[in-house]
C-alpha positions, 0 to 999 in steps of 0.5 A: 499454904503460905502468905509469902511470895514463891520466888520474890523477896519481901519484908513484912511490915505494917505499912511504914516503908512508904512513910519511911521513904517519904521522910528520907526523900530530902536526903537523896542527892543524885539518881535516888534509891531503888524503886520501892514496891509495897503490897497488901495481901488479903486472905479469907472472906470479906467478913473475916478478912486478914491483911498482911503488908510487905515490900521489896526493892526493884529496878528495871521496871518500865516507869513510863506511865501509871499503867506500866507500873500497875501491870508490874503490881498485877504480875505479883499476883502470879507469885503468890502460892495458891491454896490447894482445894478439891474443886476450884480455888480456896480462899488463899492469899491474893494481892489486894492493893499496893503502892509503887514508888519511883524517884524522879532524879531530875525534878527531885520528886517521888512518883507514886502509883496506888493500885487496887485489885480489882479497882482503879489506879491513882498516880500522883507526885510527892515532893521533898516536903511530903506534899502531893501534886498531879503527875504530868507527862513531862514528869513521867518522861523524867521518871522513866529515864531516871529509872533506866539510869539507875538500872544501868549505872548501878547494875554492878555497883557493890555499894548500891546493893540491898537485901531483897533487891530485885533487878529486871532487864531494863531494855528488852527490845529494839523499840525500847532502846529507841525510846530510851535514846529519845528520852535521853535526847530530850533530857540531855541538857538537864543531865548535869542535875543528876550529879556525876562520878565521885571523882568529878567535882562539878557535873557538866553537860558532858560529865554526868550520870546520864552521859556515863550511863549512855556510854556504859550501856552501849560500850559494854556490848560494843555497839557505840555506833548508836551512842555516836549517832546521839552525840552527833546530834547533840554536838550541833547544839553543844560543841563540848559533846565532841569529847563523848563523840570522840570516845565513841569513835575510838571505841568503834576503832574509827580513830581518824574520825575521832582525831578530826573531831577533837582537832575541830573542837579544840580549835573552837574551844581549846579550854575544854578538859573533857576533849583534852582528856579524850586526846590524852587517852588516845596518845597514851594508848599510842605510847606517846606519853610526852605528847600526852603530858603536854595535853594533860598539862593544858587540861590542868590549866583549864580546870585546876579545881578538878581532881581528874585533870591532876590525876591524868597529869600524874598518870602521864608523868608516871608513864614518862618515868618522871616520878618526882613530878608525879609525886608533886602532881599527885600532892596537888590533887584537890580532894573532896568527900565521897557521897554515899549512894542514895539508899533507903533507911528502913525500919526493921521488918517484922519478917524477912523472906528471901526464897531460893528458886527451886532450880538454883537449889537443885543445881548445887552450884552455890555452896552458901554454907561455905560462903558464910565462912568469914574467919580471917586473921585480924591483920588482914581484916583491918587493912585500911585500903579497901575502905578508900572511896572516891578521889582517895581510892583513885589517888591510892591506885596512882600511888600503887602504880608508882610503887609498882614501877620503882619499888618502895625504897626508891619511892621513899627516896623520891619522896624525901627529895620532893617533900619536906621531911620531919627531921629537916623541919626540926633542924630549921625550927626557930626559938619562937614558940610555934604551935604546929597543930594550929596555924600552919598551912591547911592540910600540911603534914607538918600539922600534928608533928608533935603527935605523929611522925612522917615516913622519911627516907629509910624510916619505917612508919608506925605499922599499927592500923589503929594509928593510921589517921582518918583521911580528911579533906580539911583540918578546919576543925583543928583551928581555933579562932581569935577571941572576941577581943582579938587577943589570945590568952597571952595578950598577943594579937594572933595576926602577929603570931601568924605573920611571925610564923609565915616568916619562919616557914618562908625564910628557914635560912635564918633558922639555919644560920642561928641553929646550924654549924657551917659544916652541917650537911644541911647548910648549903651555899648559894651563888653569892655565898649566903647560906641556903635552906636544903628544902627551900625548893621542897613542898609540904606533903598534904596530910591525906597523902601522908595517910595514903603512904601509911596505907600503902606501907600496911599493904606492902608489909602484909604482902611481903610477909605473905610472899615470904611465908609462901617461899619458906613453905615451898622450900620446906615442902610443906602445904601453905594453908589459909581460910577462904576469906584470907585468900580472898583478902590476899587476892584483892591485896595483890590486885591492888598492888598490880601483882596480877599472877599472885592475885589470880592464884589467891583467888583460885585458892579462895574458890577451892576453899569457899564460894566467893562472888568477889573472887569470881568477878576478878577471875572472870575479868582475868580469864576473859582478858586472856581469851580463856573460853572454858574458864570464863564460862565456868566463872560466868555460870557460877556468877549468873547462878549467884546473881539469880539466887539474889534476884539480880535477874537482869542479863544486860547490862552486867559485867558477865555480859560484857566479858562474854561479848568480849569473848564473842569478838574472838570466838564468836557467839556460836562457839559459846553456845556450843560450849554451853551445850557441851557442858550438860548444865541443868535445864534452869541454869542453861536457860538463864545463861541463854539470856545473854545470848538472846540479848546479843541476837536481839540487838545484833551484838558484834559476834552474834552472827558467827 
């Protein structure tokens, strides 16, 4: 007889988990952390009672009232192992009481329900200061919607994963879906309070976690008609919602309706960048990049402080083949820090219990021993690109798209044409002593020239990973302010030095006339015969973009070595060996650099060597896009088993469900069902795969009728 749950994860502690959550409430910025469920189990008689406290995380539990949360707490009783006895039940362990915590992301409070079994239920609110308040119906509705949004938005988010995190299906019936839509409609105009994707600087009514969750939930199952109905009602109150409605219609293949809606909306609000972006995406899908570029330019003019507008303009320039303009536009992108997901900071538990369900252990589908094999070359483990987040990750993806179009050498040539190179700058320095590390324009690559060099045309940057500087938004920390007397250490006014330096940067012709010979290749003649700087029309490359070039160089260097090794081994008729982890890293590398076939081969070799959920997810996407039913199902079965092993029991929304439903559009769900039957899966594995099909039948997903 054990005091632990049979199939639910738990961390044993004395009771400090709820206290730790209260202390970190003020740090939650967006949707908040997963729900926390803390229980106390008792054993023995009243005179000799023994108590043990434990907790686990969960999502997908209906948080519409204290009764629904108390029902979940009561259901945990059935997961406690019963003690064997000859007659009746012995004095085994039972759930005596517990606390369920669910964060309300709208009002920034924590809804809590204390349950005593048997006994009463007490619901209350804890604010950011730790004070208690009464729970109102309005707060319950916000909490219900917050819990659903977390379950939908973070269903497949790798940065939102915790050990012992139990995920249940958030919406299981059509009635529950209607309730979700009603709650979303009631709170629609508060959605901006929740924050938005990391690429969006300022959350609005249109761009926030609420609208993103609605789009994700219905688009993954190709049922955007339900979302369109909601957005139509909202557009009557807020015309900018037309961007969401147009996206929904495009997803439903109702493009004519979408065009009419966008046309009408832009007549009333021509400065709405979400509507302009919806139009731009449609034009790009129709292979009209020249028209898309004009629309994207208008979006930049409407919202110049947003990263996404500049990124979209960069994308259109790449499609047009104007790579110099693409680089200049990418250089102009406003970058900002990436905020990590809201997660708990818990004290170390006394004991950790992560049980494996019996049918999963018996299936032998997961090879957890091989999954723990993480041996790999240090050069691969230290690649900096996987660590990029937010706007920097998006900018890097645009840079890799650019290099996939024109190659590294041509990219360097284009870079030297549009940006000031270090050698050019050195030739134009004056005799004035200028501290380049201090007061030159913010974020420019000329800062720190004495300490590090910039990649120039035909040159190779320092390839040591440790030399790659940290990507930062601002270099304010490097600046030194004037002294209290307003003078520097040499008795000169700093403002005079700044003016002198600006003159040097703005008029490099003077430096050229002083330092260069008339026949120098850097000396050019203007229309009136005066000497003109070779880089008078160039720009300074931002420091973060310099860093991304170094990151790209590292990726390309490792990729080139890898492909050269494979070619060499093939010509020598020798087998090329790597560990499973190395194949996984190489697959991600090839995928980042847009070499899909090489990535696919690496991921397949990775799975031959070890179990890897990362490789399976990528292969699932590739197989589904190719329409390969058998291989997609094989990957889906292994991934579903892996998810259930780690308590991710939700069938939808998930990437697996999305790609299965995508195959259903081609083959029909009946064929998928029969193929699963023909594979002779173990009973437990077949049942968890049926979860996807049951959801499709319940909600009438397209393809479920044939």
